[in-house]
MILOZA-914295 format. One record per residue: residue in three letters; x, z, y of N, C-alpha, C, O in turn. Coordinates in steps of 0.1 Angstrom, whole numbers, plus 5000, padded with zeros to 4 digits. Layout:
residues N
ALAXZYXZYXZYXZY;...
//
This chain:
residues 455
UNK459250144958459950104947460150204938460150154927;UNK460450354937460450464930459450554932459050564944;UNK459050614923458050744921458650844932459850844936;UNK457750914936458151074942459451154932460451204937;UNK459151154920460351174909461351114910462451164910;UNK461150984911462350894907463050894923464150844925;UNK462650934931463050954946463951074946465151084951;UNK463151164941464051284940465451294929466551344930;UNK465051224921466551204909467551124917468651154918;UNK466951004924467950914930468651004939469851004940;UNK467751094946468751164958469751264952470751304958;UNK469551284942470551404935471451314930472551374929;UNK471451194927472551084922473451044931474651034929;UNK472551024945473850984955474551124963475551114970;UNK473651254959474751334968475751384956476851434959;UNK475351364942476451354932477251304933478251364930;UNK477451154938477951054940478951064953480151014953;UNK478351114963479151134973480351274970481551294974;UNK479851344963480551474960482051424950483251474951;UNK481651334943482651284932483551224940484751244939;UNK483151134950484351074956484751144967485851114970;UNK484151244974484751294985485751434982486451484990;UNK485651494969486651614968487651514966488351494976;UNK487951454955489351394953490051354965491351374966;UNK489151284978489451194990489951314997491051305003;UNK489251454998489751575006491051635003491751685011;UNK491251614988492451674981493851574984494951614985;UNK493451464986494651364987494851385005495951365010;UNK493651415012494051435027495051555028496051565033;UNK494451655021495251795024496551765022497351805030;UNK496951685012498351655010499351605018500351665022;UNK498551445021498951395034499151495047500251505054;UNK498051565049498251655065499251725063499851745073;UNK499651785053500651905051502151865051503151935050;UNK501851735052503451635054504351685066503951745076;UNK505751645065506451655078505851595089505051505086;UNK506051615104505751515111506051405116507351405116;UNK505551295120506051185124505251105132504051095130;UNK505851045143505050995151504550835150505350745149;UNK503250825149502750695146501950655155501150555153;UNK501950725164500550725174500850645188500150665198;UNK501850535187502050445197501150365197500450335187;UNK501150305209500050155208499050155201499150065192;UNK497950235200497050275191496050135190495650115179;UNK495850065199494849935200495649805191495249735182;UNK497049825198497749705189497949745172497949665163;UNK497949875171498049885159496649855151496649805140;UNK495649875156494249875150494049745149493449715138;UNK494449615159494349515158495149465144494649405135;UNK496149495146496849435136496349495120496549425110;UNK495849595119495349645105494349565103494249495093;UNK493449555114491949475111492349305105492049255095;UNK493049265114493649095110494149125099493549055090;UNK495049205095495649185083494749215070494949165059;UNK493849295072493249355061492249275059492149215048;UNK491149255069490049175068490449025063489848975054;UNK491148975069491948825068492448815054492648705049;UNK492648925049493248975036494948895039495448855029;UNK495548875052496748815053498048905046499248845045;UNK497849035043498349095033498549075017499249145009;UNK497949005015498148955001498148774998498448714988;UNK497848745008498148575008499648575012499848535023;UNK500448615006502048595006502548474996502048444985;UNK503548415002504048304996504548334981504748254972;UNK504948464982505548474969504748484954505248494943;UNK503048484958502048494949500748444951499748504946;UNK500648314960500048254962498248274955497148304959;UNK498748214943497648244929496948354931495848344936;UNK497548464927497248624925496648664940495648734941;UNK497248624952496848644964495048594964494148674967;UNK494948494961493848404963492748494955491648524959;UNK493148524942492248604935491948734940490948804936;UNK492648774946492548964952491948904965491748994973;UNK491348764971490848774982489348744976488348784981;UNK489348684966487848684960487448804958486348824964;UNK488148924950487749014946487549134959486749224957;UNK488149124969488049164980486549124988485649194992;UNK486649024988485148964997484149024988483249084993;UNK484249004974483249024967482749154967481549194968;UNK483949254965483649394970482849424982481749494982;UNK483349354994482649395007480949335006480049405010;UNK480849225001479449184996478649274987477549314991;UNK479049324977478449374967478349534973477349604970;UNK479449584983479049724988477549694998476549754998;UNK477849595006476649575015475149575006474049615009;UNK475649524995474049504988473749644983472649674980;UNK474849714981474549854973473649934984472650004981;UNK474349924998473449975008472049945010471250015016;UNK471949845005470249785008469749824994468549874995;UNK470149824984469449874973469250014974468150064971;UNK469950084977469950244981468650254989467650294985;UNK468950195001467650195011466150145004465050195008;UNK466350054994465350014986464450084978463250064976;UNK465550204973464950304965463950384972463150454965;UNK463850394981463150484991461950404999460850455002;UNK462350245003461450165010461450045003462249965002;UNK460050054997460049894987460249804996459749805007;UNK460949674991460949564997461949555009462049465017;UNK462449665009463349665021464449545018464849515007;UNK464949485030465749395030466849425045466449445057;UNK468149405042469049455054468649345061467749365070;UNK469149195058468949065066467849015064467948885064;UNK466649055062465249025065465048885058465748865048;UNK464148795062463848685055464348555060464248445054;UNK465048585072465448435079466548395074466948425063;UNK467348305084468548265081469648345074470248325064;UNK469748435082470948555077470448605064471248615055;UNK469248655062468948665046469348565036469948595025;UNK468948425041469248345029470948315029471648315019;UNK471148305037472948315039473548425029474448395021;UNK472948545029473648655022473248655008473948714999;UNK471848575006471848584992472748464985473248464974;UNK472748364994473748254988475348304987476048274977;UNK475748404998477148464994477148564983478148564976;UNK476248644981476348724970476248644954476648704944;UNK475748564954476148434943476948364939477248334927;UNK477748334953478748234955480048364949480948334942;UNK480048494954481148574948480848634939481748704936;UNK479948634932479548694919480648584910481548614902;UNK480348494913480848394905482548404906483348424897;UNK482848404918484548414923485048554917486148554914;UNK484248664916484648764912485248774899486348824896;UNK484148694889484448694876485848604874486748634867;UNK485848494883487148404881488348524886489048574878;UNK488448564898489448634899489748764892490848814896;UNK488948834882488948964873489648864860490648904855;UNK489248784858489748704845491248644847492048634837;UNK491648594859492648564864493848674860494948664854;UNK493348794867494348894868494348974856495449034853;UNK493448994848493449044834493948984825494349044815;UNK494048844825494848724819496348804819496948864810;UNK496748784835498348804837498648954834499748994833;UNK497849024833498349184829498649214815499649274810;UNK497149154806497149194796497549074782497449084770;UNK497948984789497948824779499448774782500148714774;UNK499948784796501148744798502148874800503348884799;UNK501448964802502249104805503249104811504349124805;UNK503049084824504349074833504649214835503849314834;UNK506249194839506949334841506149404855506049524858;UNK505949334860505249414875504449474874504349564881;UNK503349454862502149534860502349654849501449694842;UNK503249674849503649754837503249884836503449954826;UNK502549914846502150094849500150054847499549954849;UNK499750204843498450214843497650124837496850064844;UNK497650084824496949994819495450014817494549934818;UNK495450144813493950194811493050214824491850224826;UNK493950234833493250244845492950104852492050094860;UNK493749994849493549864853492449804845491749724850;UNK492249854832491149784821490049844827489149764830;UNK489849974831488350044836488149984848487049944850;UNK489049954858488649884873487949754867486749704869;UNK488849704860488249544856486649554851485649484855;UNK486749654840485249654835484149714843483049664842;UNK484349784850483749824863483049694873481849664875;UNK484349644878484049544883483149414876482249354882;UNK483449384865482649344855481349374854480449294858;UNK481149484849479849554851479049514864477949454865;UNK479649564872478649554886478449444888477249434891;UNK479149324887478849194890477549124877476449074880;UNK478049144866476849114855475549184855474549134850;UNK475549314861474249394865473749334876472549324876;UNK474349294888473849244899472949124893471749114895;UNK473649044885472948904879471748954872470648894875;UNK471849044864471049094855469749134867468649084864;UNK469849184876469049224884468149134892466849134893;UNK469249034898468648914905467848844897466848784902;UNK468048834883467348734878466048794871465248714866;UNK465748914870464348974871463949004883462749024882;UNK464349014895464049034907463148934911462048944915;UNK464048774909463248674914461748634904460648594906;UNK462548684892461348634881460248724886459248654888;UNK460148834889459048944893458348904908457148894911;UNK459648874916458948824930459848694935460848694942;UNK459348614930459948464935460348424949461148344952;UNK459648484957459848454972461248504977461848474987;UNK461748594968463048674971464148584963465048644958;UNK464048454963465148364959465948334969467148354970;UNK464948284978466048234993467048144985466748074975;UNK468448144991469348064986470248094975471448064974;UNK469648174964470348234956470248134944469348144936;UNK471248034944471647914935471747984922470847954914;UNK472748084918472948104902471448204899470748164890;UNK471148294905470448394905468848314902467948364895;UNK468948204908467348124908467448064895466348044889;UNK468648024886468847954876468348084864467348084855;UNK468948154866468748284855467448324854466948354843;UNK466548324867465148384869464248244862463048254859;UNK464748144860464347994857464248044841463148054836;UNK465248064835465348114819464448224816463748214806;UNK464248354827463648474823461848384826460948414818;UNK461648334833460348294834459848214820458748224815;UNK460848124817460548014805460548124793460048074783;UNK461148244792461648324781460148354774460248384762;UNK459048344781457648434775457248544778456048584779;UNK458348604782458148754783456648774796456348704805;UNK456148884791454948914800455248954813456348984814;UNK454348964826454648994836454949134839455449174849;UNK454349244824454449354828456049394822456749484826;UNK456349304812457749324806458749304819459649384822;UNK458549184826459349134835459349244846460449284851;UNK458149304852458549404860459249514857460149554865;UNK459049574843459649684833461049634835461749724841;UNK461749524833463149474831463649494848464749534851;UNK462549444857463049454871463649594874464649594881;UNK463049704870463049824875464349894869465149974875;UNK464449844852465749874842466849844850467749934854;UNK466749704853467949654859468549714875469649724878;UNK467549734881467849824892468549894892469649904899;UNK467950014882468850114877470250094871471150174872;UNK470149974865471449944858472549934868473549994868;UNK472249854876473149804886473849904894475049924896;UNK472549994901472850094912473950224904474850284911;UNK473650264889474150354885475450314880476450394878;UNK475450164880476850104878478050124887479150164884;UNK477450094901478050074912478350254917479350294923;UNK477250314914477550434916478850554908479550644911;UNK478650474898479750534886481450484892482450554893;UNK481250374895482650294901483050354913484250384915;UNK481950404924482350464936483050594933483950634940;UNK482550684922482950784919484350794911484950904911;UNK484650694906486050664899486950614910488150634909;UNK486650564919487750484927489150614936490350604938;UNK488250694938489450794944490650814931491850834933;UNK490150814921490950874909491750744907492750754899;UNK491550634912492450504905493250444920493150484932;UNK494050344912494950244921494050174932494450104941;UNK492650194930491750104936491350154948490650084956;UNK491850294951491550354963492450294974492250304986;UNK493450224970494250144981493350054988493849994997;UNK491950034988490950004993490850035009490749965019;UNK491050165006490850285018492150315025492250315037;UNK493550335015494450385023495450245025496350245033;UNK495050165020496250045023495849985039496849945046;UNK494549965045494549975059494750045066495050015078;UNK494550195061495250295070496750305073497250335083;UNK497250265061498750255061499350135070500450145076;UNK498550025071498949915081498949975095499849965103;UNK497950035095497550095108498850185112499050175124;UNK499450245107500550335109501750275107502850335110;UNK501850145103503350075100504150105110503850145121;UNK505550085106506950115116506850005125506549895121;UNK507150035137507649915146509249895148509749825156;UNK509949965140511449955141511849855131510949825122;UNK513049805129513449735118513549835102513649955101;UNK513649755093513449805081514549885076514549965067;UNK515449855084517049955080517250065089518250135088;UNK516250075100516150195109515850335102514750355096;UNK516950425105516950585102516650635109516950595120;UNK515950755107515850855116517150975118517551035109;UNK517550985130518551065133518951165128517951235129;UNK519851255122519751385118520251455127521051405135;UNK519751615129520051695137520951785131520351885127;UNK522251785129523351855119523551995123523752085116;UNK523351995137523552155145522152245142522152365138;UNK521252175143519952295143519352295130519152395123;UNK519152175126518352135112519052265102520152325104;UNK518052285089518552365077518352295066518852315055;UNK517452205069517152145054517351955060516851915071;UNK518251875051518951745052518051655042518051675030;UNK517351585048516651475038515651565031515251675035;UNK515151495018514051525010514351594996514351514986;UNK514551734995515051764982513851804977513851814965;UNK512851824981511451874975510251794980510351744991;UNK509351784974508151694980507651764993507151685001;UNK507751884995507751975009508351905017507751885027;UNK509851835017510551805027509951635029510651565036;UNK508951575025508351445028507551415040506751505041;UNK507451355046506851345058505151295051504851275039;UNK504251295063502951265061502851095057502151045048;UNK503751035063503650885060504150875046503350805039;UNK505550935041505850935027504650965017504650925005;UNK503851035022502651055012501850975013501150965003;UNK501450885024500450815028500750705017499950675008;UNK502250655019502550535013502350564999501950464993;UNK502650664990502350694978501150664973501050604963;UNK499950704981498050684977497950534980497050474974;UNK498750454991498250334995498850214984498450094984;UNK499650274976500450174967499550084957498850144950;UNK499549944957498549884949499049834935498649744929;UNK500149924932500749864920500749724917500249684907;UNK501249644925501349474922502549454921502849344918;UNK503449534922504649524917505749394922506649334916;UNK505149364935505749254945507349314950508449244951;UNK507249454951508549504953509749514945510849514949;UNK509249524931509849514922510349384919511549374917;UNK509549284917510149144918511049094927511848994925;UNK510949154939511849104949513249204952513949174961;UNK513349304944514349384942515749324935515749284924;UNK516749304942517949254939518749344925519349304915;UNK518349484928519049584918518249574906518849574895;UNK516549574908515949574895516349394886516449384874;UNK516449314895516549174887517949154882518349054876;UNK518649274887519849234881520149344868521349374864;UNK518949404864518849514854519549614855520149674846;UNK519549664867520149814873518749894870517749834866;UNK518750024872517750134870516650154880515750234877;UNK516550114889516250084903514650014899514749914893;UNK513650054903512549964905511550044921511050164922;UNK511549984927511050034942509650054940509150144947;UNK508649994929507450044928507350194922506550274925;UNK508350204911508450324903508850444912508350564911;UNK509650404922509750514933508450584941508150704943;UNK507950484943506550504950505350564940504550644945;UNK505350534929504550564917504850694914503850774914;UNK505850734911506450834904506350984915506451104913;UNK506150904927506251024943504751044941504451154941;UNK503850954938502350954939501851094926500951184926;UNK502651064917502351144904502551294906501751384903;UNK503651294911504451414918503551504926503251624924;UNK503051404937502351494947500951574942500551684946;UNK500251464932498851514925499151614917498451724918;UNK500051604908500551714900500651894903500251994898;UNK501651844917502151944923501051984938501452054948;UNK499851934937499051924949498852064956499152084967;UNK498452144948498252304954499552324963499552344975;UNK500652324956501852374963502152294977502452324988;UNK501952164971502352064984501252094996501552095007;UNK500152104993499552125003499452265012498952275023;UNK500052375003499852505009501452525015501852635017;UNK502252405016503752425019504552525013505452575018;UNK504052554998504852654992506052564987505952504977;UNK507152574993508552494989509152534976509752464967;UNK508752654978509752744966509352724952509952734942;UNK507752674955507152674940507352504936506952474925;UNK507952424942508152264937509552264933510452334938;UNK509652174923511252144916511752034926510951954932;UNK513052014927513651904933513151774927512851754916;UNK513251674939512751534935513751484927513351404920;UNK515051514926515751444916516251574909516851664916;UNK515951584895515451464887514051484883513751434872;UNK513051544891511851574885511351454887510851414876;UNK511251374896510551264903511551084901511250974898;UNK512851144906513751004907515151054898515451174895;UNK515650934894516950984886518250904896517950824905;UNK519150934892520550914896520550774899520650744910;UNK520350694890520350554888519650484897520150384903;UNK518550534898517550464910517650494924517250414932;UNK518250624926518450634940519850584948520050574960;UNK520750564937522050514943522250344938523150274942;UNK521650314931521550164929520950084943521349974947;UNK520150134950519550074963520650024973521650084977;UNK520149854975521349814984520649814999521049745009;UNK519749904998518949905015518649785017518549775030;UNK518449685011518449525020516949505025516749405032;UNK515849585021514749575029513849505021512649525024;UNK514049415011513249325002512049364999511049295001;UNK512049474993510949544989509849564998508649524996;UNK510549625011509549605020509049515028508049525036;UNK509849405026509149265034508249225026507349155031;UNK507949245012506949155005505949255004504849205000;UNK505949385006504949485003503749445014503749435026;UNK502449435002501349345012500549475021499849435030;UNK500849625019500349715025501449785034501249885041;UNK502749705033503949775042504249915041504349985051;UNK504449955030505050085024506350085025506849985021;UNK507150195030508450225034509250275023509350395022;UNK509850215015510450235002511950315006512250425001;UNK512650245015513750295020514150425023515050485019;UNK513150475033513450605041513150715029513550835030;UNK512450675018512450785006513350775000513750884996;UNK514250664997515250684990516650724996517550794992;UNK516550675007517850735017517450905020518450975021;UNK516350965020516251085022516451145011516651265013;UNK516551114999516851194988518451194989519151294988;UNK519051064991520651074993521051175000521751264995;UNK520451175013521051265021520851415019521451505024;UNK519551425010519551555005520651594992521151704990;UNK520851474985522051504975523351524982524251574976;UNK523351484992525051484996525251595004526151675002;UNK524251625015524451725024523851865020524151975027;UNK522951875010522351985003523052034992522852154989;UNK523851964985524151984971525651924970526451954961;UNK526051844979527351804979527651714961528551714953;UNK526451634962526151584947526351444948525451414956;UNK526951334944527051204948528051144937528851214932;UNK527751004934528350944925530050954928530550964939;UNK530750954916532150954918532950874929533850914936;UNK532350734928533050634934532850664949533550614958;UNK531850744950532050784968532850884972532750924984;UNK533750944962534551044969535950984976536551054984;UNK536250854973537150794982536750744996537450735005;UNK535550734996534750685006534450755015534450725027;UNK534050885011533750995020535051055023535051105034;UNK536151075016537451145020537851075034538151145044;UNK537850935034538250815044537350835053537850805063;UNK536150875054535550875065535951005072535751025084;UNK536351095064536051235070537851255079538051325089;UNK538651195072539951195076540351085086541351105093;UNK539750995085540250875093539050785101539250695109;UNK538050845098536950785103536550605102535850545110;UNK537150575092536450455084536750425068537650485062;UNK536050345062535850365047537250325041537550355029;UNK538150255050539350235041540150315042541150295034;UNK540250415049541450555051542250465061543150545064;UNK542450395065543150315076543650425088542750495093;UNK544850445092544750555102543950515115543850395119;UNK543550615121542450625130543050565143542350505152;UNK544550585143545150555157545150385158545650335167;UNK544650325147545050185149543650115153543649995156;UNK542350205154541050135158541250065170540349985171;UNK542050055180541749985191542749845190542749765198;UNK543649835179544649745178544149615178544849525179;UNK542749595176542349455172542249385187542349265187;UNK542049445199542049405213543749385220543949345232;UNK544349405213545549395217546049265225546149155219;UNK546149265236546649125246545349085251545348985258;UNK544049145250542949085253542349145267541449085273;UNK542949255272542849345283541349385281540749365292;UNK540849435271539049475268539449645273540249725268;UNK538449665285538549785288537849875283536749845280;UNK538250015280537350135276536050155283535950125295;UNK535050215277533750195284533850295297533350285308;UNK534550405293534750535305535550475318535650535328;UNK536050365315537050265329535950195333536350115342;UNK534850175332534050095334532350125334531450075327;UNK532250225343531150315343529950225346528850265342;UNK529850085355528650015358528949895348528549785351;UNK529449915337529249815327528049755323527049835324;UNK527749635320526249585317526149635300525149685295;UNK527049595295527149605279528049695274529049715281;UNK527749745262528749835251529249725244528349665238;UNK530749675241530849585229531349705216532449755215;UNK530249725206530249835197531149715186530549605185;UNK532349745178533049685171532849745158532449665149;UNK532949875155532649925144533749885133534649805134;UNK533549955122535049955116535449845109536649835107;UNK534649745103534749605101535549515111536549445107;UNK535149535123535649465133537049535137537849455142;UNK537449665134538449735139539749725131540949735135;UNK539149715117540249725104540249595095541249545090;UNK539049545094539249405085539649315092539249305104;UNK540649225087541249115092540449025094540448975105;UNK539648965085538748865091537648905101537048815108;UNK537349035101536149095110536849115126536149125136;UNK538049125126539149135136538949035144538749055156;UNK538948915139538948775145537748735151537748655160;UNK536548795146535148815149534948895162534148865170;UNK535748995164535649085175536349045186535949055198;UNK537748975183538348905194537648785201537548755213;UNK537048725191536048605197535048625206534848555216;UNK534248735202533248775209533848845224533448805235;UNK534748945223535548965238535848875244535648875256;UNK536548785239536748665248535948575253536148525264;UNK534848555247533548495253532848585263532348535273;UNK532848725261532148785270533148755284532848715295;UNK534248785279535248755293535148635302535048635314;UNK535348535293534848405300533648405307533648355318;UNK532648465302531448455308531048545319529948545325;UNK531848615322532148685333531248815329530748855340;UNK530848875321529948975315530849105320532149115320;UNK530049185325531149355325530649425314529449475313;UNK531849445302531549535295532749635288533949605291;UNK532549715283533549805278533149805263532149765257;UNK534549885256534149915245534750065240535550115246;UNK534150105227534550255226536150285223536650395222;
//
């Protein structure tokens, strides 16, 4: 299809596109790799299956809270896969005239139908999402308007140049129509337009270049945009936590010198992958009770601002130069954001790519309290009560076991062969309503003949 000079130029374009894509990817990879260690390598096959199922079947976006938006995302996702496959075909076709990945048989015909179908569905999906962002102006979409507009324009241009190419390709080579229902109609208009065969052949080559250059330009832009979640999202699903959303890693008070995340250098590699995997869909923000009650917290902005910070200080972060980095608070997060989180986990529950917001918020809190002794005034009495009496109400610690009076509940040290430990906690020990629950639980265990003890 291309002349020798054309092939040479096209080869240079391919290498330039690869470099434009890979250089920012390598930069982000270095930032992630320099994060603090975290073990997410258990059950690799289970993890792989989970990631593939959720990503390829788009179960991550087809959630009940936004079914229509999720469906539009499905259109764009499968459309992207279809056009990516076509790009591979077109790239090889530049060097081998008439090349077809799927041939002239049933598979090739089905692929031609699929491409036309998703060309229509992608246009519908982009129109729907652009309407929600730029016309309805949902709060969830209040970030990176320019980036979003550019992505929509790239998708639109890639789709329209595909149809432009197909129209003249079929007009030039009618046997390539196969099952391309829309492209066939467009080719019919071209054929009836009165253009000469030479003009059609010229437009065929121009349209090929228009489509391939549009796609390559989009590929070059992807790592700089939120569309990069096409790659980091599935990776994030692979390394998802198997622990409950509220589970926190224990602190080694005796041996550690740094507690929590005071600077970006203190974040884990998973924290950084989370930042690069964010789709900016705002589902976490919509579900957050603090945000909905007009508190300063937005889980989305916690992740969004962390990503900006990591990229802004990428060299220092990659080199682990901790002293060259500003404190996360207030450089990235505000006091209102960090301390109004209720750790309910709603943000993590609705996130399509299972970003872990809570550990980031808690780690900054830990740093504020343990490294700087800085926290809201409302916590003064709470911390003092914990320090002096081991409970948030400041009730004398000697009364901790009074809830079990008359029940003959054994201490765990007196029943070393006990099957269960009944952990009552502060609420069950001191709160009048919760004491009743603790007593009822102990009574049931005794009547059931369960050997247990309490602390």
